[in-house]
N, C-alpha and C positions, 0 to 999 in steps of 0.2 A: 765754566759752570753746566753741569747735563741739566737739559731740561726737561720736566716731567710734565705729563698730562693731567688737565684739571677740569674735573667736570663744572659746565657752567652752571650756576644756581637756576631751581625750576622756575622763579618768577624771571628772570630774563631772558629765558628761554620762549615761556609763555608772550613774555613783551616782542618778542624778534618775529613769532609768528602772529601775532596781531597787527605787527608792524607790516607784515606779507599777507593782510586778510585777501587782498586780491587774487594772490595765487592760490592761497591755502581755500578760500572757497570757489574761486572762479574755475581752476582747473577739475575740480571734483563735480562741480554742476554743470563745464562743459560736457565732461564725461560721459554725464547721468544722460543730458540732451543726447548725445549721439548714441549712447545705450538705446534709448528711447526710441530713436528713430529708425537703429537698425532691428528693433524686436518687432515692428509694423510689418516689415515683412518676414518675418517670421510664422507660416501657415497655423491656422488654429488647428488645434486637434481637439477631437471630443471623446468622450470615455464613455463605454455601455457596459453595464454591471451583471452578471448572474448571482444571484444566492442561491446556493445550494445547499440540500440536506441530505443526508448517506439517507439510501432507503433501508429498510430491514433485508438484512441478507438471509435468504431461502436456508433452512435448514435440512440435511442431506442424510436422510438414515433414520427419521423417529430418535430411536433412546438413543441412537448413538452419539447423537448431538444434545442428548436433554440436559436440561439445566442441572439434573441429581447425579449426572455419573456420565458414565460412556467417553465420548471423545468430548466434552465440553472445554476441558481445560485444553487439551489439544488444539481445538480449534479456534481457541481465544489466541494461541501464537501462531496458528497457521493463518488464519484469516487476518488476523489481528484485532485491535482495539479502534476505537475512533480516528485515534492518532494516525494510527498506522493504517488505516483506509482511506485517509485523506491524503497522506502522504503520496499514497497508490496512486491518487488523481493527478497529484504532480508528475509523478513518473509518467504517466499514460499522456496527459496534455503537451508535457515538455519531449516527446519522443520523437525523431525523425520521421516515421510517417506521419505523425498526427499535423506536424507544421507543415510537410510537405502535400497533404489534403489541401489545407490552409490555402497553401500558396499556390496551387493549382484551380481552385474552386475559384477565389476571387483574383485569379490573373495576378498576383502580385509583383512578379519580377517587371510588369509592367506598369504598375500602379505605383509602385516604387523605385521606378527609373533606373534599373540595374540591368535591364537587358544585353547592352553593350560590356558588361565585364565577363571576366573568365569563367568565374561560377554564380551565374545569375541566381541559380534556387539558392545556393547557399546564402547569397548576401540577402536574399529575401526573407529567409528563417531567421537570418541574425537579426534583423530591421525587426522581423514580426516577433521575435524573443522580447525584445528591446519595448514592446511595444503592447504586450501582451504580460497579463500578471494574474498569477495562482496564489490563492492564499488561504491558511487553513487558520481558522479564527478559534481560539480558547472555548468559544461557546458551542462549537462542533461543527458548525456550518462550513462552508467551502463557497470562495469567491475568485468568481473568473469576470476579469474587466480588459476591455481592447481600448487601446486609443488608436482612432484615426481621422484623418483631416474631413471626413463625410461622416456625419454621425449616424446614417443610415447602413453605411458599409461596416462600419464598428457594431452596432446592432446584431446584427445578420452574422456576422462573426464570432459574436458572443455567443448566440444561438447554436450555430454549428460546432462549436468547441463542446457545447453539453452534449447535440447529437453524437459527435464522435466519441465523446467519453462513454456513452451508452452502451454506443457501438463495440468498443474495444475491447471492454469489460465484459458483455454478453459472449461475446469470441472466445473471451478466456476462458470466464465461468462455465461455458458450455464445452471446450473441451477436457477440462478437468471433470466435470458430469461426466462426460464419457467415456473417460480413463476407468472412474468409479464402477459405471453401469457395466462395462465390459468384464472387467473382475468379477464381479458378483453374477451375472451371468455365465460366464467360464464354469466358475463353482457351482452356480445354481442347477446348470444341465447335469452337470457329473454329478450331483448327489443325487437328483430324480432319476439317473438311470441308476444307482447304487439301490437308491430306497425300492424301484420296480425290481429289479434283483432278488432282494433280500427277500420282499413280500411273496414274489412265487417262490422260493424255494421253503421260504414258511410256510407257505400253506400245505405245500407238499408234504412237507415233513409231519404237521397235523395231521393229515390225512394218511400217513404212513403208520404214526405212532400213536395217534391219539392226542388230549391235551392234558397238560401236565400242571397240577395247581402247586403255584410258587409261594413259599413261604413270605409274609409280609414284608421282611429283613431284607429277601434278595430283592424284592421291589425297590425297596430305598435303596439298596447299591448301586441297582442299574440307573436309579434315577440321579444319585452322586454323579456316578459315571458320566450321562448325557449331559449333567448342568455344567460338570466341570469341562467337557470336550466343548460344548457351546460355548463356555468363559474362554478358551482356548482360540478357538474360530474368530469368535470377537477380538482378542490380542492381536491374532493372526491378520485381520482386516485394520486392525486401527494401526499395527506396524505396516502394512504394506500404504496405507494411506499417508503414513509421516511420511516416510521414504520416495513417496513420490511429490515431496513438496518441502522437507528439510532433509539438510544433512546428516548422515548416518553418525557423524561423530558429534550431533547436538545431546544435550542433556534429555532432551524430551524423547529424542529418537532411544537413546541408551534407558530410560525409565521404563519406555513401553517394552522394551528388549526383554530387562529383568524381570518383569511381570508373565510376560509369554513364557521365559525359560523356566519361572517357578510353578507355573500351573502345567507345564508340560513335565516338568520331573515329580509332580505329585503326582499325575495322571499313570506316569511309567511305576511310582511305586505302587500305589492301587491294582496296578496287573500283576505284579512281580513279587504280592505278597502270597506268600506260600506257607503261612502260619497254618500248622496242622488242626488249630484250635478253631479256626474259622474255617466253617465249613462251606462258607459264602464264597469267600476266593480262592480255595483249593479246589478246582476244576478236577484234579489228576482222580480225589479221593470219590467223586460222583459216578454213577454209573456210564457208561458211555453214550447212553441214548440220551439219558439227562442232560449231559456236558453238551455233547452238541446242540440239545434245543434249547440250553442256554446261551449258547453261543450265539444262534441263530434271534433269539430273543433281544439279548443284551446289544448285537449290532444294529437292528432295526430298531430298538429305542433309541439309541444314539444320532442315528440318522434321521429320525423323525422331532429328535430336539431340535437338531440342526436345520431344518427344515421350518420349524416355527419361530426362529431367530432368523433365518436367511430371506424368505419368502416376501416379507415387509420392507426390510432393506431394499431388495432389489426393484420390487414396484415403486416404491420411493423412490429411488435412484432414476427408474426408468420417467417417472414425472418430471423430477428435476431435469432432466435432459431436454424434455420436450419443451420446458415453459421458456420463455424468457421475460426476466423482469429486469425496469431501469436501474442503474446502479444508483442513480441520485433523483431526488425531487426537486423540481424548482420551486424553490420558495418566491424569490421575485425574480420575475423574467426580465432578461436585457429591454431596455426602453430606448429610443432614440432621444439622444440627450440634445436639449436645449442651449443651454449655457456651455461656452468650451472648457476643459478643464486645464489644455495647456495652447502657448506659453502663459504663464503669469507674470506679464510686462511690469506691472506695478512693482511686484517684487523685486523681478532683476534690477532697475533702474534701481531701487532703492540701496539695495546690496553691492550695486557698481558703484554708487555715489559714495558711501560708507566707507568700500574699500579705498576707493580713488583717495578720499580725505586722509583715511588712515597713512596711506603711501604717501602724499605731499607733506603731510604733520611729520612722519618718520623722516623725510629726506629735510625738511628744514631744520630738524632738532640737530642731526648730522652735521647739516652745511654749519650752522652756528657752532658748533662742538668744535668746528674746523677752524673757523676764525678766531676762534677764542682761542686756539691753541695750535696756531699756523707756526709759530716759530718751534713748537716740539715736533710735529709733521716735518718741517724742514731740516731739523737735526736727523730725522730718520732718513732722510734722502740722503742726506750727505755722509 
């Protein structure tokens, strides 16, 4: 007759466990004692924490980043909101260059006792990353925490992380501001030269032919061309700004390119308008002297409109490049910890005891099942 496995009743199993209470309770207790003794040899670690808040990012270019228009939407995508900003902190703080500076300043290869290894700096950085925590909280603040066996060293390392964060960001922002300023500077120098040349030519032409009185509608037309051209330059500046920070395949870049092309197309349409009923645009029907005068006046108005737009941007860009603002404001400075953070010996001992109890109890259940079904297991062996 074939033997079958029979699960023992729970009450019998419980009685078996209780009958072996010395093993069931004694072994976990012994393990807990051993673990407790072992934890005494684990060095204490102290945590120092810096609570930071992102500083207000300076705007670049007056109306360019205004709330009502300009590049405000682009700025949000390029510069990022609070979440993207604090994620940027994590990237900067976790970088190899930052970790290397921490290792060198505090001689962590010696402190972490990794000098004899093949890659002592890499090993020190690995330990440092395990002991350093960078956390982005929902409230918008940013936390830097450092663990070390020396509470003073932990505080100094947290302080240095804040310093490095501001230094790295200042370097990056200064580089972006310099590129932006150089672009505006080149455009402004070229514009100034063109205006000087046009003004000289315009004055000479006035002396030669006298001053013409232009109809109000002609002035309005020139203003329209000037405004559209200024908008075209604004779109060009935005497009250039985006291209230095975003991929040309991004939606933001494509939308700005569509806007730039639309303005350019409209300007071209105005230039090519040869409707004979529209005397303003039909330059060929004007007297030769008048047409040349109109052309000079038209070009000068355009360049002056562009100058009105470009000059404040250029001046603001120079100021942004010159000043250096911290990326974060320290809300709570790191402190020298009085109480240890690690190891949590009581939790370790309790968890080890519970784990040992579960394992021993499981072993007893398996053993009792084996005893009650010995004939079944023997049949399997046969």
